[in-house]
Wavefront OBJ file of the C-alpha trace (Angstrom):
o trace
v 0.000 0.000 0.000
v 1.343 3.382 -0.934
v -0.160 6.515 0.593
v 0.948 9.452 2.676
v -1.129 11.313 5.255
v -1.272 15.034 4.604
v -2.173 17.889 6.920
v -5.660 19.251 6.449
v -7.620 21.407 8.869
v -10.072 19.282 10.901
v -10.076 16.507 8.289
v -7.763 13.746 7.105
v -6.087 13.880 3.725
v -4.108 11.274 1.863
v -1.796 11.534 -1.110
v -1.651 8.472 -3.356
v 0.731 7.512 -6.130
v 0.288 4.326 -8.110
v 1.397 2.841 -11.411
v -2.170 2.270 -12.637
v -5.872 2.796 -11.912
v -6.321 -0.577 -10.223
v -3.481 0.167 -7.811
v -4.765 3.678 -7.125
v -8.281 2.479 -6.265
v -6.966 -0.426 -4.196
v -4.500 1.759 -2.273
v -7.196 4.374 -1.589
v -9.509 1.694 -0.171
v -6.770 0.127 1.945
v -5.799 3.563 3.271
v -9.416 4.156 4.356
v -9.447 0.784 6.133
v -6.106 1.474 7.820
v -7.042 4.991 8.952
v -10.297 3.736 10.473
v -8.496 0.653 11.859
v -11.200 -1.736 10.649
v -9.015 -4.668 9.648
v -10.035 -8.258 10.248
v -8.140 -11.525 10.062
v -11.328 -13.354 9.096
v -12.786 -13.516 5.616
v -16.159 -15.051 6.395
v -17.955 -12.815 3.900
v -16.944 -12.144 0.311
v -18.790 -9.520 -1.682
v -18.550 -8.457 -5.281
v -18.767 -4.679 -5.475
v -19.500 -2.666 -8.610
v -19.652 1.088 -8.460
v -20.413 3.468 -11.296
v -19.715 7.176 -11.588
v -19.817 9.933 -14.167
v -16.024 10.102 -14.579
v -12.901 8.656 -12.964
v -12.856 11.134 -10.037
v -16.541 10.561 -9.283
v -16.025 6.796 -9.513
v -13.169 6.962 -6.981
v -15.292 8.960 -4.528
v -18.286 6.643 -4.962
v -16.031 3.581 -4.523
v -14.719 4.887 -1.209
v -18.231 5.934 -0.130
v -19.469 2.388 -0.849
v -16.656 0.937 1.240
v -17.458 3.418 4.019
v -21.116 2.302 3.854
v -20.093 -1.350 4.182
v -17.923 -0.520 7.196
v -20.319 1.782 9.041
v -23.762 0.434 8.165
v -23.085 -3.235 7.464
v -20.395 -3.494 10.216
v -17.857 -4.975 7.805
v -14.323 -5.368 9.078
v -12.069 -5.897 6.088
v -9.588 -8.708 5.575
v -8.866 -8.047 1.892
v -9.734 -5.805 -1.017
v -8.989 -6.787 -4.582
v -9.820 -4.272 -7.310
v -10.421 -6.228 -10.490
v -11.102 -3.559 -13.115
v -11.340 0.199 -13.302
v -12.786 2.042 -16.297
v -13.521 5.720 -16.758
v -16.941 5.297 -15.118
v -16.849 2.046 -13.119
v -14.891 -0.112 -10.687
v -15.305 -3.843 -10.044
v -13.835 -5.283 -6.848
v -13.966 -8.115 -4.330
v -14.145 -7.229 -0.644
v -13.752 -9.841 2.074
v -14.059 -9.702 5.835
v -16.482 -10.301 8.657
v -19.474 -8.551 10.140
v -18.681 -7.420 13.658
v -19.347 -4.291 15.676
v -15.809 -3.641 16.834
v -15.192 0.096 17.202
v -13.061 2.014 14.743
v -10.208 4.332 15.612
v -11.305 7.253 13.446
v -14.824 8.053 12.312
v -14.909 9.177 8.709
v -18.178 10.936 7.919
v -17.678 11.325 4.184
v -15.314 11.120 1.263
v -15.096 14.569 -0.315
v -14.568 15.937 -3.800
v -12.549 18.817 -2.310
v -9.614 19.510 -4.663
v -9.694 15.899 -5.867
v -7.904 15.463 -9.156
v -6.415 12.292 -10.580
v -3.425 13.180 -12.697
v -0.723 11.318 -14.555
v 2.843 12.278 -13.735
v 6.012 10.373 -14.636
v 4.025 7.315 -15.828
v 2.161 7.121 -12.501
v -1.255 8.255 -11.308
v -1.503 10.645 -8.388
v -4.453 11.743 -6.296
v -5.131 13.628 -3.091
v -8.277 12.635 -1.199
v -9.809 14.452 1.763
v -11.926 12.538 4.276
v -14.424 14.519 6.356
v -13.969 13.479 9.987
l 1 2 3 4 5 6 7 8 9 10 11 12 13 14 15 16 17 18 19 20 21 22 23 24 25 26 27 28 29 30 31 32 33 34 35 36 37 38 39 40 41 42 43 44 45 46 47 48 49 50 51 52 53 54 55 56 57 58 59 60 61 62 63 64 65 66 67 68 69 70 71 72 73 74 75 76 77 78 79 80 81 82 83 84 85 86 87 88 89 90 91 92 93 94 95 96 97 98 99 100 101 102 103 104 105 106 107 108 109 110 111 112 113 114 115 116 117 118 119 120 121 122 123 124 125 126 127 128 129 130 131 132 133
């Protein structure tokens, strides 16, 4: 996983750099899981997840919002995330874990669009994502 926490007033920001879209989406999801501390060693539940958006940025936000929904509403604690495909307007992934009500370290209220741009630089993709806490 490759991300860096960045300073942001009253929120949490991450900077991501990955060689491709699949890696970027996977690293963003794993960063969310790590920040919230919602890891699990069990993979009792496996779910196929498909998210659609209007463009790549919107798809990334909706992907992370779907994962946040699974964590907060469905009480999923994540053992693994495997992003299978990412297009301009969709992501297909497999998420595994267990349903349990263990508390999380940080409550993330929302994934924001604030200054979110996915850009290519030196044959890599970069993004900065701000989580509303």
